C-alpha positions as a Markdown table, in Angstrom:
| # | Residue | x | y | z |
|---|---|---|---|---|
| 1 | Met | -16.0 | -1.1 | -34.1 |
| 2 | Thr | -15.3 | -5.1 | -33.8 |
| 3 | Glu | -16.2 | -6.6 | -30.7 |
| 4 | Val | -12.9 | -7.9 | -29.2 |
| 5 | Arg | -13.1 | -11.3 | -27.6 |
| 6 | Pro | -11.4 | -12.9 | -24.7 |
| 7 | Glu | -8.7 | -15.1 | -26.0 |
| 8 | Lys | -9.0 | -18.8 | -26.5 |
| 9 | Gly | -8.3 | -20.6 | -23.6 |
| 10 | Ala | -9.2 | -17.5 | -21.3 |
| 11 | Trp | -11.9 | -19.5 | -19.0 |
| 12 | Ala | -9.8 | -22.1 | -18.5 |
| 13 | Ile | -6.9 | -19.9 | -16.9 |
| 14 | Val | -9.6 | -18.1 | -15.1 |
| 15 | Ala | -11.0 | -21.6 | -13.3 |
| 16 | Leu | -6.8 | -22.1 | -12.3 |
| 17 | Leu | -6.7 | -19.1 | -10.9 |
| 18 | Phe | -10.2 | -19.6 | -9.4 |
| 19 | Leu | -8.4 | -22.7 | -7.4 |
| 20 | Phe | -5.4 | -20.7 | -6.8 |
| 21 | Met | -7.8 | -17.6 | -5.0 |
| 22 | Met | -9.0 | -20.8 | -2.8 |
| 23 | Ile | -6.4 | -22.3 | -1.5 |
| 24 | Asn | -5.1 | -18.6 | -0.9 |
| 25 | Phe | -7.7 | -17.6 | 1.6 |
| 26 | Ala | -8.2 | -21.5 | 3.0 |
| 27 | Asp | -4.7 | -20.3 | 4.4 |
| 28 | Lys | -5.9 | -16.9 | 5.3 |
| 29 | Ala | -8.6 | -18.5 | 7.6 |
| 30 | Ile | -7.2 | -21.1 | 8.7 |
| 31 | Ile | -5.6 | -19.3 | 11.9 |
| 32 | Gly | -8.7 | -17.7 | 13.0 |
| 33 | Leu | -10.7 | -21.2 | 12.8 |
| 34 | Ala | -8.0 | -22.5 | 15.0 |
| 35 | Gly | -7.7 | -20.0 | 17.2 |
| 36 | Val | -9.2 | -21.2 | 20.4 |
| 37 | Pro | -7.0 | -24.5 | 20.4 |
| 38 | Ile | -4.3 | -22.4 | 19.0 |
| 39 | Met | -4.9 | -20.1 | 22.4 |
| 40 | Thr | -5.2 | -23.0 | 24.3 |
| 41 | Glu | -1.9 | -24.9 | 23.8 |
| 42 | Leu | -0.1 | -22.3 | 23.2 |
| 43 | Ser | -1.4 | -20.2 | 26.9 |
| 44 | Leu | -1.9 | -17.0 | 24.7 |
| 45 | Thr | -3.5 | -14.0 | 25.7 |
| 46 | Pro | -6.0 | -12.3 | 22.8 |
| 47 | Lys | -3.5 | -9.2 | 22.8 |
| 48 | Gln | -0.9 | -12.2 | 21.9 |
| 49 | Phe | -2.5 | -14.2 | 19.2 |
| 50 | Gly | -4.0 | -10.6 | 17.9 |
| 51 | Leu | 0.0 | -10.2 | 17.3 |
| 52 | Val | 0.0 | -13.9 | 15.6 |
| 53 | Gly | -3.1 | -12.3 | 13.4 |
| 54 | Ser | -1.6 | -9.0 | 12.5 |
| 55 | Ser | 2.1 | -10.6 | 12.0 |
| 56 | Phe | 0.6 | -12.3 | 8.5 |
| 57 | Phe | 0.7 | -8.8 | 6.8 |
| 58 | Leu | 3.9 | -7.3 | 8.6 |
| 59 | Leu | 5.7 | -8.4 | 4.6 |
| 60 | Phe | 1.7 | -8.7 | 3.4 |
| 61 | Ser | 2.1 | -5.1 | 1.5 |
| 62 | Ile | 5.7 | -4.9 | 0.9 |
| 63 | Ser | 6.1 | -8.3 | -1.1 |
| 64 | Ala | 2.7 | -7.4 | -3.0 |
| 65 | Val | 4.6 | -4.0 | -4.4 |
| 66 | Ala | 7.5 | -5.5 | -4.9 |
| 67 | Thr | 6.0 | -8.2 | -6.9 |
| 68 | Gly | 3.9 | -5.9 | -8.9 |
| 69 | Phe | 7.1 | -4.3 | -10.3 |
| 70 | Ile | 8.7 | -8.0 | -10.9 |
| 71 | Val | 5.6 | -8.5 | -13.2 |
| 72 | Asn | 5.7 | -5.7 | -15.4 |
| 73 | Arg | 8.8 | -7.3 | -16.6 |
| 74 | Val | 8.5 | -11.0 | -15.7 |
| 75 | Gln | 5.6 | -13.3 | -17.6 |
| 76 | Ser | 3.1 | -13.5 | -14.2 |
| 77 | Arg | 3.0 | -17.5 | -15.1 |
| 78 | Trp | 6.0 | -18.3 | -13.0 |
| 79 | Val | 5.7 | -15.5 | -10.6 |
| 80 | Leu | 2.6 | -17.4 | -9.1 |
| 81 | Leu | 4.1 | -20.8 | -9.6 |
| 82 | Val | 6.5 | -19.2 | -6.7 |
| 83 | Met | 4.1 | -17.6 | -4.9 |
| 84 | Gly | 2.2 | -21.4 | -5.1 |
| 85 | Leu | 5.8 | -22.9 | -3.9 |
| 86 | Ile | 6.0 | -20.8 | -1.3 |
| 87 | Trp | 2.4 | -20.9 | 1.0 |
| 88 | Ser | 2.4 | -24.6 | 0.9 |
| 89 | Leu | 5.6 | -25.4 | 1.9 |
| 90 | Val | 5.8 | -22.9 | 4.8 |
| 91 | Gln | 2.5 | -24.8 | 5.9 |
| 92 | Phe | 4.5 | -28.1 | 6.9 |
| 93 | Pro | 6.5 | -26.7 | 9.8 |
| 94 | Met | 3.1 | -26.6 | 11.9 |
| 95 | Leu | 3.1 | -30.2 | 11.7 |
| 96 | Gly | 5.6 | -30.5 | 15.1 |
| 97 | Thr | 5.9 | -28.9 | 18.1 |
| 98 | Val | 4.8 | -25.4 | 17.7 |
| 99 | Gly | 5.4 | -21.9 | 19.9 |
| 100 | Ile | 4.5 | -18.3 | 19.4 |
| 101 | Glu | 7.9 | -17.6 | 17.5 |
| 102 | Leu | 7.9 | -20.3 | 15.1 |
| 103 | Leu | 4.0 | -19.6 | 14.4 |
| 104 | Ile | 4.7 | -15.8 | 14.0 |
| 105 | Ala | 7.6 | -16.4 | 11.4 |
| 106 | Cys | 5.4 | -19.1 | 9.4 |
| 107 | Arg | 2.9 | -16.7 | 9.2 |
| 108 | Ile | 4.7 | -13.9 | 8.0 |
| 109 | Val | 6.7 | -15.7 | 5.0 |
| 110 | Leu | 3.4 | -17.2 | 4.2 |
| 111 | Gly | 2.1 | -13.5 | 4.5 |
| 112 | Ala | 5.0 | -12.4 | 2.2 |
| 113 | Gly | 3.8 | -15.3 | -0.4 |
| 114 | Glu | 0.8 | -14.5 | -0.5 |
| 115 | Gly | 0.7 | -10.7 | 0.0 |
| 116 | Pro | 1.1 | -10.4 | -4.0 |
| 117 | Ala | -1.3 | -13.2 | -5.0 |
| 118 | Tyr | -4.6 | -11.3 | -5.8 |
| 119 | Pro | -2.8 | -8.3 | -7.8 |
| 120 | Val | -1.1 | -10.6 | -9.5 |
| 121 | Ala | -4.0 | -13.1 | -10.6 |
| 122 | Leu | -5.8 | -10.1 | -11.7 |
| 123 | His | -3.1 | -9.1 | -14.1 |
| 124 | Ala | -2.7 | -12.6 | -15.5 |
| 125 | Thr | -6.4 | -12.3 | -16.2 |
| 126 | Tyr | -6.5 | -8.9 | -17.9 |
| 127 | Lys | -3.9 | -10.3 | -20.5 |
| 128 | Trp | -6.7 | -12.5 | -21.4 |
| 129 | Phe | -9.8 | -10.0 | -21.6 |
| 130 | Pro | -10.5 | -6.8 | -23.3 |
| 131 | Asp | -11.6 | -3.8 | -20.5 |
| 132 | Glu | -15.1 | -4.0 | -20.9 |
| 133 | Lys | -15.7 | -7.9 | -20.1 |
| 134 | Arg | -13.4 | -8.1 | -17.3 |
| 135 | Ala | -15.9 | -7.4 | -14.9 |
| 136 | Ile | -16.9 | -11.1 | -14.6 |
| 137 | Pro | -13.9 | -13.3 | -14.8 |
| 138 | Ser | -12.3 | -10.7 | -12.2 |
| 139 | Ala | -15.2 | -11.7 | -9.7 |
| 140 | Ile | -14.9 | -15.5 | -10.0 |
| 141 | Ile | -11.4 | -15.5 | -9.4 |
| 142 | Ala | -11.9 | -13.1 | -6.5 |
| 143 | Gln | -14.8 | -15.6 | -5.2 |
| 144 | Gly | -12.2 | -18.3 | -5.4 |
| 145 | Ser | -11.6 | -16.9 | -1.8 |
| 146 | Ala | -15.3 | -17.5 | -0.9 |
| 147 | Ile | -16.0 | -20.8 | -2.2 |
| 148 | Gly | -12.0 | -22.1 | -1.1 |
| 149 | Val | -13.1 | -20.9 | 2.4 |
| 150 | Val | -16.8 | -22.2 | 2.5 |
| 151 | Ile | -15.3 | -25.5 | 0.6 |
| 152 | Ala | -12.2 | -25.7 | 3.5 |
| 153 | Ile | -13.8 | -24.7 | 6.6 |
| 154 | Pro | -15.5 | -27.5 | 7.0 |
| 155 | Ile | -12.9 | -30.0 | 6.5 |
| 156 | Leu | -10.8 | -28.1 | 8.4 |
| 157 | Asn | -13.0 | -27.8 | 10.8 |
| 158 | Ala | -13.5 | -31.6 | 11.2 |
| 159 | Ile | -9.9 | -32.3 | 11.3 |
| 160 | Ile | -9.6 | -29.6 | 14.1 |
| 161 | Thr | -12.7 | -30.9 | 15.8 |
| 162 | Asn | -11.6 | -34.9 | 15.5 |
| 163 | Tyr | -7.5 | -34.6 | 15.3 |
| 164 | Asn | -5.7 | -31.3 | 16.1 |
| 165 | Trp | -5.1 | -28.0 | 15.1 |
| 166 | His | -1.8 | -29.1 | 13.4 |
| 167 | Tyr | -3.1 | -31.3 | 10.6 |
| 168 | Ala | -5.3 | -29.0 | 9.2 |
| 169 | Phe | -2.1 | -26.6 | 8.3 |
| 170 | Gly | -0.4 | -30.1 | 6.9 |
| 171 | Ala | -3.9 | -30.8 | 4.6 |
| 172 | Leu | -3.4 | -27.5 | 3.5 |
| 173 | Gly | 0.0 | -27.6 | 2.3 |
| 174 | Leu | -0.4 | -30.8 | 0.4 |
| 175 | Val | -3.5 | -29.1 | -1.3 |
| 176 | Gly | -1.0 | -26.3 | -2.3 |
| 177 | Leu | 1.7 | -28.7 | -4.0 |
| 178 | Ile | -1.3 | -29.7 | -5.6 |
| 179 | Trp | -1.8 | -26.9 | -7.2 |
| 180 | Val | 1.6 | -25.9 | -7.8 |
| 181 | Ala | 1.7 | -29.4 | -9.8 |
| 182 | Ala | -1.3 | -28.6 | -12.0 |
| 183 | Trp | -0.1 | -24.8 | -12.8 |
| 184 | Ala | 3.3 | -26.0 | -14.1 |
| 185 | Ile | 1.7 | -28.3 | -16.6 |
| 186 | Leu | -1.3 | -25.6 | -17.6 |
| 187 | Gly | -0.2 | -22.3 | -16.8 |
| 188 | Lys | -0.1 | -19.8 | -19.5 |
| 189 | Glu | 0.4 | -16.5 | -20.7 |
| 190 | Gly | -2.6 | -14.0 | -22.2 |
| 191 | Arg | -1.8 | -11.5 | -24.6 |
| 192 | Ile | -4.9 | -9.8 | -25.9 |
| 193 | Glu | -2.9 | -6.4 | -25.5 |
| 194 | Glu | 0.1 | -7.3 | -27.3 |
| 195 | Arg | -1.8 | -8.5 | -29.8 |
| 196 | Ala | -4.3 | -5.6 | -30.5 |
| 197 | Val | -0.7 | -3.4 | -30.5 |
| 198 | Glu | 0.1 | -5.8 | -33.5 |
| 199 | Ala | -3.2 | -4.7 | -34.8 |
| 200 | Gly | -3.0 | -1.3 | -35.2 |
| 201 | Ala | -4.0 | -0.1 | -31.9 |
| 202 | Val | -1.8 | 2.8 | -30.1 |
| 203 | Ala | -0.1 | 1.5 | -27.0 |
| 204 | Ala | -0.6 | 3.7 | -24.0 |
| 205 | Ala | 2.4 | 6.1 | -23.4 |
| 206 | Arg | 3.6 | 5.9 | -19.8 |
| 207 | Ile | 2.5 | 8.1 | -17.9 |
| 208 | Pro | 5.0 | 9.3 | -14.5 |
| 209 | Tyr | 4.4 | 7.2 | -11.4 |
| 210 | Arg | 4.1 | 10.2 | -9.2 |
| 211 | Asp | 0.8 | 11.5 | -11.2 |
| 212 | Leu | -0.6 | 7.4 | -11.0 |
| 213 | Leu | 0.1 | 7.7 | -7.3 |
| 214 | Leu | -0.7 | 10.9 | -6.1 |
| 215 | Ser | -4.0 | 10.8 | -8.6 |
| 216 | Pro | -7.1 | 11.4 | -6.3 |
| 217 | Thr | -8.9 | 8.6 | -7.9 |
| 218 | Asn | -5.7 | 6.4 | -7.0 |
| 219 | Leu | -5.6 | 7.4 | -3.3 |
| 220 | Ala | -9.1 | 7.2 | -2.9 |
| 221 | Ser | -8.6 | 3.5 | -4.2 |
| 222 | Trp | -6.7 | 3.3 | -1.3 |
| 223 | Cys | -8.5 | 4.7 | 1.5 |
| 224 | Ala | -11.6 | 2.2 | -0.1 |
| 225 | Tyr | -9.6 | -0.7 | -0.4 |
| 226 | Phe | -8.2 | 0.1 | 3.6 |
| 227 | Gly | -12.0 | 0.8 | 4.5 |
| 228 | Ala | -13.6 | -2.5 | 3.0 |
| 229 | Tyr | -10.0 | -5.0 | 4.1 |
| 230 | Phe | -10.1 | -3.8 | 7.7 |
| 231 | Gly | -13.4 | -5.7 | 8.3 |
| 232 | Leu | -12.2 | -8.2 | 6.3 |
| 233 | Ala | -8.8 | -9.3 | 8.2 |
| 234 | Leu | -11.4 | -9.3 | 11.9 |
| 235 | Val | -13.1 | -12.2 | 10.0 |
| 236 | Leu | -10.2 | -14.0 | 9.2 |
| 237 | Ser | -8.8 | -13.6 | 12.4 |
| 238 | Trp | -11.7 | -13.1 | 14.8 |
| 239 | Phe | -14.9 | -14.6 | 13.8 |
| 240 | Thr | -14.6 | -17.7 | 15.1 |
| 241 | Pro | -13.0 | -17.3 | 18.4 |
| 242 | Tyr | -16.0 | -14.2 | 18.7 |
| 243 | Leu | -18.8 | -16.9 | 18.0 |
| 244 | Val | -17.1 | -18.7 | 20.9 |
| 245 | Lys | -15.6 | -16.6 | 23.1 |
| 246 | Gly | -18.3 | -13.6 | 22.5 |
| 247 | Leu | -21.5 | -15.5 | 22.5 |
| 248 | Gly | -20.7 | -18.6 | 23.4 |
| 249 | Phe | -20.9 | -21.3 | 20.4 |
| 250 | Glu | -19.1 | -24.4 | 20.7 |
| 251 | Gln | -16.1 | -24.9 | 17.9 |
| 252 | Ala | -17.9 | -27.0 | 16.0 |
| 253 | Val | -20.9 | -25.0 | 15.2 |
| 254 | Ala | -18.8 | -21.6 | 15.4 |
| 255 | Gly | -17.2 | -23.3 | 12.5 |
| 256 | Lys | -19.7 | -24.1 | 10.5 |
| 257 | Leu | -21.1 | -20.5 | 11.2 |
| 258 | Thr | -17.3 | -19.2 | 9.9 |
| 259 | Ala | -18.4 | -20.1 | 6.4 |
| 260 | Leu | -21.6 | -17.4 | 6.7 |
| 261 | Pro | -19.6 | -14.4 | 5.8 |
| 262 | Phe | -17.8 | -15.7 | 3.3 |
| 263 | Ile | -21.1 | -17.3 | 1.3 |
| 264 | Val | -22.6 | -13.9 | 1.7 |
| 265 | Gly | -19.7 | -12.6 | 0.4 |
| 266 | Phe | -19.7 | -14.5 | -3.0 |
| 267 | Phe | -23.1 | -13.5 | -3.7 |
| 268 | Val | -22.2 | -9.9 | -3.2 |
| 269 | Val | -18.7 | -9.8 | -5.1 |
| 270 | Leu | -21.0 | -11.6 | -8.3 |
| 271 | Gly | -23.9 | -9.0 | -7.8 |
| 272 | Gly | -22.3 | -6.3 | -7.5 |
| 273 | Ser | -19.8 | -7.4 | -10.2 |
| 274 | Trp | -22.6 | -8.4 | -12.7 |
| 275 | Leu | -24.6 | -5.1 | -11.6 |
| 276 | Ser | -21.4 | -3.2 | -12.9 |
| 277 | Gln | -21.0 | -4.8 | -16.3 |
| 278 | Arg | -24.5 | -4.6 | -17.4 |
| 279 | Met | -24.5 | -1.0 | -16.8 |
| 280 | Met | -21.1 | -0.1 | -19.0 |
| 281 | Leu | -22.4 | -2.6 | -21.4 |
| 282 | Ala | -25.8 | -0.3 | -21.0 |
| 283 | Gly | -23.3 | 2.7 | -21.2 |
| 284 | Ser | -23.3 | 3.8 | -18.0 |
| 285 | Thr | -20.2 | 6.1 | -16.7 |
| 286 | Ser | -17.8 | 4.2 | -15.3 |
| 287 | Arg | -17.7 | 6.8 | -12.7 |
| 288 | Val | -21.1 | 5.5 | -11.6 |
| 289 | Ala | -21.0 | 1.8 | -12.8 |
| 290 | Arg | -17.6 | 1.5 | -10.8 |
| 291 | Gly | -17.1 | 4.2 | -8.7 |
| 292 | Ile | -20.8 | 5.0 | -6.9 |
| 293 | Val | -21.7 | 1.2 | -6.8 |
| 294 | Cys | -18.2 | 0.6 | -5.0 |
| 295 | Gly | -18.8 | 3.6 | -2.6 |
| 296 | Val | -22.6 | 3.1 | -1.5 |
| 297 | Ala | -21.7 | -0.7 | -1.4 |
| 298 | Ile | -18.5 | 0.2 | 1.7 |
| 299 | Cys | -20.6 | 2.8 | 3.1 |
| 300 | Leu | -23.6 | 0.5 | 3.9 |
| 301 | Gly | -21.3 | -2.0 | 5.5 |
| 302 | Gly | -19.3 | 0.8 | 7.7 |
| 303 | Leu | -22.9 | 1.6 | 8.8 |
| 304 | Ala | -24.1 | -2.2 | 9.4 |
| 305 | Leu | -21.0 | -2.5 | 11.7 |
| 306 | Leu | -21.9 | 0.7 | 13.8 |
| 307 | Ala | -25.4 | -0.9 | 13.9 |
| 308 | Ala | -24.4 | -4.4 | 15.1 |
| 309 | Pro | -23.8 | -3.5 | 19.2 |
| 310 | Tyr | -27.1 | -2.4 | 19.3 |
| 311 | Ala | -29.0 | -4.8 | 17.9 |
| 312 | Pro | -31.7 | -7.0 | 19.8 |
| 313 | Asn | -30.8 | -10.6 | 19.7 |
| 314 | Val | -27.7 | -12.8 | 18.4 |
| 315 | Thr | -29.1 | -13.3 | 15.4 |
| 316 | Ala | -29.1 | -10.2 | 14.1 |
| 317 | Thr | -26.1 | -8.9 | 15.7 |
| 318 | Ile | -24.3 | -11.7 | 13.2 |
| 319 | Thr | -26.7 | -10.7 | 10.6 |
| 320 | Leu | -25.4 | -7.0 | 10.8 |
| 321 | Ile | -21.8 | -7.9 | 11.2 |
| 322 | Ile | -21.8 | -10.1 | 8.6 |
| 323 | Ala | -23.7 | -7.2 | 6.0 |
| 324 | Gly | -20.7 | -4.8 | 7.3 |
| 325 | Thr | -18.1 | -6.7 | 6.2 |
| 326 | Thr | -19.2 | -8.3 | 3.5 |
| 327 | Leu | -20.8 | -5.6 | 1.3 |
| 328 | Pro | -17.6 | -3.7 | 0.8 |
| 329 | Ser | -15.8 | -6.7 | -0.6 |
| 330 | Val | -17.3 | -5.3 | -4.0 |
| 331 | Val | -14.3 | -2.8 | -3.5 |
| 332 | Tyr | -11.5 | -5.8 | -4.7 |
| 333 | Ile | -13.1 | -6.2 | -8.1 |
| 334 | Leu | -13.8 | -2.5 | -8.6 |
| 335 | Ser | -10.8 | -1.0 | -7.6 |
| 336 | Pro | -8.3 | -2.4 | -9.6 |
| 337 | Ala | -10.6 | -2.1 | -13.0 |
| 338 | Ile | -11.3 | 1.5 | -12.5 |
| 339 | Leu | -7.6 | 1.4 | -11.7 |
| 340 | Ala | -6.9 | -0.1 | -14.9 |
| 341 | Glu | -8.6 | 2.4 | -16.9 |
| 342 | Ile | -6.3 | 4.6 | -15.8 |
| 343 | Thr | -3.1 | 2.8 | -15.8 |
| 344 | Pro | -1.0 | 2.0 | -19.2 |
| 345 | Ala | -0.4 | -2.0 | -18.8 |
| 346 | Ser | 2.7 | -1.6 | -19.3 |
| 347 | Gln | 2.7 | 0.2 | -15.2 |
| 348 | Arg | -0.3 | -2.3 | -14.2 |
| 349 | Gly | 0.9 | -4.9 | -12.4 |
| 350 | Ala | 3.0 | -2.3 | -10.1 |
| 351 | Met | -0.4 | 0.0 | -9.7 |
| 352 | Leu | -2.9 | -2.8 | -9.1 |
| 353 | Ala | 0.3 | -4.2 | -6.3 |
| 354 | Ile | 0.8 | -0.8 | -4.6 |
| 355 | Asn | -3.4 | -0.6 | -4.9 |
| 356 | Ser | -3.5 | -4.2 | -3.2 |
| 357 | Ala | -0.9 | -2.9 | -0.9 |
| 358 | Val | -1.7 | -0.3 | 0.9 |
| 359 | Gly | -5.4 | -1.2 | 1.0 |
| 360 | Thr | -4.3 | -4.8 | 3.0 |
| 361 | Ser | -2.3 | -3.0 | 5.3 |
| 362 | Ala | -5.6 | -2.8 | 7.3 |
| 363 | Gly | -4.8 | -6.1 | 8.2 |
| 364 | Ile | -1.7 | -5.3 | 10.1 |
| 365 | Ile | -3.6 | -3.5 | 12.9 |
| 366 | Ala | -6.5 | -4.8 | 12.4 |
| 367 | Pro | -6.0 | -8.2 | 14.2 |
| 368 | Tyr | -4.1 | -6.6 | 16.8 |
| 369 | Ile | -6.6 | -3.9 | 17.5 |
| 370 | Met | -9.3 | -6.2 | 18.5 |
| 371 | Gly | -7.0 | -8.2 | 20.6 |
| 372 | Ser | -6.2 | -4.9 | 22.5 |
| 373 | Val | -9.5 | -3.4 | 22.5 |
| 374 | Ile | -10.9 | -7.3 | 24.3 |
| 375 | Glu | -8.1 | -7.3 | 26.8 |
| 376 | Gly | -8.6 | -3.9 | 28.1 |
| 377 | Ala | -12.9 | -4.4 | 28.1 |
| 378 | Ala | -14.7 | -5.2 | 30.9 |
| 379 | Ser | -16.2 | -8.7 | 29.2 |
| 380 | Ala | -15.3 | -10.8 | 25.9 |
| 381 | Ala | -18.9 | -9.5 | 24.5 |
| 382 | Glu | -18.1 | -5.3 | 25.2 |
| 383 | Gly | -14.8 | -6.0 | 23.8 |
| 384 | Tyr | -15.9 | -7.3 | 20.6 |
| 385 | Ser | -18.3 | -5.0 | 20.1 |
| 386 | Asn | -15.9 | -2.0 | 20.9 |
| 387 | Gly | -13.8 | -3.8 | 18.2 |
| 388 | Phe | -16.4 | -4.1 | 15.5 |
| 389 | Thr | -17.6 | -0.6 | 16.3 |
| 390 | Val | -14.1 | 1.1 | 15.3 |
| 391 | Cys | -14.1 | -1.5 | 12.6 |
| 392 | Gly | -17.5 | 0.5 | 11.1 |
| 393 | Val | -15.9 | 3.6 | 11.4 |
| 394 | Val | -12.9 | 2.8 | 9.4 |
| 395 | Thr | -15.1 | 1.8 | 6.8 |
| 396 | Leu | -17.7 | 4.3 | 6.3 |
| 397 | Val | -14.8 | 6.8 | 5.8 |
| 398 | Gly | -12.9 | 4.9 | 3.6 |
| 399 | Gly | -16.5 | 4.3 | 1.5 |
| 400 | Leu | -17.1 | 8.0 | 1.5 |
| 401 | Ile | -13.7 | 8.7 | 0.5 |
| 402 | Gly | -14.2 | 6.8 | -2.6 |
| 403 | Leu | -17.5 | 7.7 | -3.1 |
| 404 | Val | -16.6 | 11.7 | -3.7 |
| 405 | Phe | -13.2 | 11.0 | -5.4 |
| 406 | Leu | -13.2 | 7.9 | -7.2 |
| 407 | Arg | -13.5 | 9.1 | -11.0 |
| 408 | Pro | -11.9 | 7.3 | -13.5 |
| 409 | Glu | -12.8 | 9.3 | -16.7 |
| 410 | Thr | -12.5 | 12.7 | -15.2 |
| 411 | Glu | -8.0 | 11.0 | -14.3 |
| 412 | Arg | -8.2 | 9.5 | -17.8 |
| 413 | Ala | -8.8 | 12.8 | -19.4 |
| 414 | Gly | -6.2 | 14.8 | -17.2 |
| 415 | Phe | -3.2 | 12.4 | -17.9 |
| 416 | Ala | -4.3 | 12.6 | -21.2 |
| 417 | Leu | -4.2 | 16.3 | -21.3 |
| 418 | Arg | -0.8 | 16.8 | -19.3 |
| 419 | Gly | 0.3 | 13.8 | -22.0 |
| 420 | Asn | 0.0 | 16.0 | -25.0 |
| 421 | Thr | 1.2 | 19.3 | -23.2 |
| 422 | Arg | 4.8 | 17.0 | -22.4 |
| 423 | Ala | 4.6 | 15.9 | -25.7 |
| 424 | Val | 3.8 | 19.7 | -27.3 |
| 425 | Ala | 7.0 | 21.3 | -24.7 |
| 426 | Ser | 9.5 | 18.3 | -26.2 |
| 427 | Ala | 8.7 | 19.4 | -29.4 |
| 428 | Ala | 9.0 | 23.0 | -29.1 |
């Protein structure tokens, strides 16, 4: 059997999409990094700030689903270009006088522009690489988020500390426009699946969306993704305020510590992806190399979050929270890879987008729940501890569901059997 190689120029596209995700997550993280100055300037309560954090996700999922169906028909390079332009332009109103209404409105628009980013970036990447070689490039693109935050946080924090938080938003808008110009010149569309069909491979038959969406593997993927993203949404909105208000760190120190979850997440995702791909190439089933690895990582994260309130000191508490919110991040690579196995390429954009939309919908409620819990607690420290406990429960449940029901080979065989049955019935 001839080895299928990535298309020429594939890694250049990976590099551009890596930068794309760097900007994407810097845009997400700025609200938490600037959280205390924003709350101070606008006189926001914790619940109001939680509403600002949640507002980002109001149209996030809806936009992801709609765009997922669009990229089944429109080249992903044009969709990525439009998204990058939206992100950039919506940052500039923050340079002027801002009230909570404008802040929420801009975060909603930004969320609508960024909701489809990751699934569309993965869909675009899959057009350049064969299935068995997608884990590493996907992990690199996903870790644009970690590297983006690690690089952006010191710069943005310096701008916030030495100038003000308004300029930090403006800087992100300018960087976004630079990426848009680069993508407009260098962005291309891969054709590895089209060429495989041209070479004689049989294109996968379409599967009714009802069957795809209600399959146990897809439903388990939603739950696992939701459980993992609940913690990420809290880190993006509340980790810096937690360090300042809950643990007593100064803003400058808290800004530096905010990079830690993303640094650890970088190694977790690359390591987990490398392990999974090695297992696949060594002959492990996808059920083991992707499903089990994913489920175990999320469960361990949930247990770490549940243990955090009982840690003996601040260092141990921070360590457990970081572990609890980073270990589940392997789901962002392995869950889409599993769905790509069971979904025909012509339907993949929509399915990846729906998966992301359901999973990231955790961001709609997680920041607001944390703000509400903090406001109702006897102290800020107690409120944060209770909030992370809630997160641990959600994460653990999502991980257990993924551990039991992520079974791509079984699902694929079932779809093939039903497809053959329908074909026989049609012929009769």
